[in-house]
C-alpha positions, 0 to 999 in steps of 0.5 A: 189163464189156468193150465193143468194136466188131467189123468183119465186113465181108466183101469186094466184087467186083473191078472189071473193065473188060469191056464187057457184063460184069455183076458178081454175087457167087457165090450170085447168079451160080450162080442166074443161071447155072441160070436161063440154062441153063434158058432157053437149053436144051441146043440153044440153048447149044452151048458155055460158057467159064469163066475162074476166079479164082485161088482154090480151089473155083470150078471147081465151077461147071462141073458145072452146064452140064457135067452138062446135056450142054453143051460146056464150056471152062475157061481157066486161067492156071496150067499145072496147075489149083490147082497153086500151092496143091496142087502139080503131082501133086494139082493134076493129079489135080483137073484129071482130074476135069473131063477125065473129065466132058468139060470141056476145060481150056486151061491156061497161057493168058492172055486178051488181050481179050474181044469180043462173040460169036455168042450175044449178049447172053450169048455172047462171043469170047475172044482168047488171047495165044497167038493162039487164039480161042474162042467161046461162047454163054455166058461166065462170068468169075470176077473174084475179090473184094477186102476191103471196106475202102474206107470205112475209109480215113482211119480210122486203122486199118492197112489192107493187103490187109484190116484188119491185126489181131494174133493175137487179132484186135485192130486196136486195143484196142477194135476187132476184125476177123473173116472175109474182111476180117481180115488176121491174124497166123497162128502155124504151124510156129514162124513168124508169117505175116500171113494173110487167108482167104476162107472161111466156116469161118474167119469162123465160127472168127474170130467165137468168137475175137473174142468171147472177145478182147473179153470178156477184153481185149487184154492177157488175150486168148488167140491165135486157134487158127485152121487155114486150111481150104477145101472144094469139091464137084465132080461129087459129089467133095468136095475139102478142105484143112487148113493151107496148104502152101508150094512147097518142102513135101514131099507124100505120098499116105498113104491111097487113090489117084486110081484108087480115087477117094478119097485123103488126102495130107500136106504136110510142112515139115521134120518137121512137117505143114503141110497135109493134102488129101483127095478124098472122105475128109472123116472122115479129114481132120477127124480131123487137125484138132486135132493140126494146130492144136497142131502135129504131126509126120508120124508123129503125124498117121499115128498119128491116122489109125491108120497 
C-alpha cells in the first residue's frame, strides 16, 4: 500500500504597513463589514472606499454598502476593472455593473498614502498620486494573500510562489501539495505553464488528483486534468470564467449581450479555445468544461453550445 504526505496549507494574509489597519481574511472581513454597516447605519456612514486586490471577484464586496444606499468609491490601479484578466471589452462591461449601482470607479489610480480620516476609528483619508484626496467613514483595503510556505523554508522542498509540484502534484516521491499553496505544471494548448490558482474549486479538483497520485505512485500517476476556474456573484449577477486567457488572445461574444444582461464569450489562441467567460449563463459555460479540459477548437466549442 502506498503512503505519502499531502500539504494543503492554503495562504496567509500579506503584510501591509498602514497604521490602524486591521487584517482579516475574506470571510472575517465580510462579517465585520456587515456588523459595521449595521452599527453605523445609513446616516452614520456617508461614504465608503474599497481598494481591491489584483484578483478577480473581490469587487463583489461593494454590494454590501451599495445596496444599503451608501455612497461607495472603488480605487482601481487598472484603467479597466479586471482588464488584465478579461481584456478591455469584457472588463468594461463588468465595470458597468458597478456604475449602474451608483458605485464610483476611480481607475488608473495609485494610492500614495493613507491617513486618519473624519470617521475614525474606521474612516480614513486616501491620498492618490494624482493629487486627488478622498475621505470616507469606512475604508476597506483588499491586501491579497501569499502562499503559506514560510514554515517550509529549509525543508528541501522547492519553494517559488508556492510549493513547486509536477503535473501530478508531486513535490517529492512521497509528498504532494494542493490548492492555493501548490504551484503546479499546467498542461494547456500544447504548452506547460507553472501555475498557482487561489480558488476553492481548483483545491477540490487537486484533492482528488493528489489522492489518486499517492495511491498510484509517482511513476504510474496520471497528470492532473485541471482547468482554471473562478466565479463571483455581484449584485445578483454571476460572473464565471473557465481557462486562462493571454493578452494576445482573440475574444468574441457568441451568446447574449451586455444589453440582454447575460452573455458568453470565447477566447481563442490560434484555432484553440483558451478560455470562456460568462455573465449569468452558468449552464452554458459549464457545458464547455469537458471539451476545454480535452482541448477544443472554437468550432467544437460552438457545436457543444448548439451554435
